[in-house]
N, C-alpha and C positions, 0 to 999 in steps of 0.2 A: 180310197176305196179300191179294192182289188177284185177283179172278176176274171173268169177264164174266157179265152177267145170263143166266140160264137154264142156266148150267153147274152140274154136280154138284160138291160139295166135302165133304170129311170133315175135321173138326178132331178130333185125337186127343190124349188125355191119358193118360200112363202113371202108374198109381197103385199103389204098394206100401206095405206096412206089416205090423206084427205082428197087427193085427186086420183084419177085413174092413171096409175103409173105406166109408163112405156118401158117394158122390160126387153133387154137385149142380152144375148148369150155371146160369150167370147171363148175361143180356144187359144190358149197360150197368148192372150192379148189381142188376137185378131178377131174381127167380127165373124160370127158363125152363121152360115147359111144351111138350110135343110138340104140334105143330099143322101142318096142311096139308103143306107141303113139308119139314118139319123133324122129326127124331126122334133119340132116343139109342139106343145099342147098347153092349153090353159083351162083350168077348172076352178072358177072363183078366184081365190087368192093364190092358188097353187099353179105355179108356172113350171112346166116340166120340159126336160130335155131327155128324149127317149131314144135309146139305141136298140135296134133289133139286130141281134147277132153282132155283138161288138167285135171289132177287128183290132189287131195289134196297133195299127196306125191311129186308132182312136185314143191311145194313151196320151194324156196331156193334162194341163190345168184348165178347168172350165170355170168361167166366172158368170154369175147372174148379176146383171146391173139394172137397177131401177132408177138411176139418176146420179146426181153428183154429191149427195150428202154423205156424211161419214158412215152411216149405217145402210147405205144404198147398194152395197156390193157384197157378194159372198163368193168365195172361190173354193173349189174342191179339186183334188188330184185324182184322176182315174188311171189306174194301172191295169192294162189288159195283159194277162199272162197267157202264154201259149206253150204247148208241148214241144220238146226238142224235135227238130226235123233236119234232114240233110239238105243243105243248100246247093252244094256242088259235089259231084262224084266223077272220078276220072279213071280210065283204064289205060294202061300202057304196057309195052313189052320192053324190058331192059335189053340193051344191046347184047346180041348173041344168045338170047333166051327165046325159047318157044312157048313160054308160059306168060299169060297176062297177069299183071299185078293190079290190085285195086288200091285206090287212095281216096279217102273221104275227108273233106275239109269243111270248116265253118259250120259246125254243129252247134 
């Protein structure tokens, strides 16, 4: 799934079973905790991972896990795209010059 930076997105996992399954979310294999722009929500069998204003750092593989069975996990890749931006900008005066020169790097 691809979204632009600062867009809202909801990843949804439908979970059913004979018992009330314990659902966990993982980011790149690590247990995920709610934080800042990200939280979980449950509505019946719909388990949601909600991003308010997705950030580039949210790009990852997310896994919804409802146990250890073969059909108890589902993974989706989230790519958060962002507009080009200047990371560093420098000004310098070459030796013997009275004029500043601009250099921009890492765009």
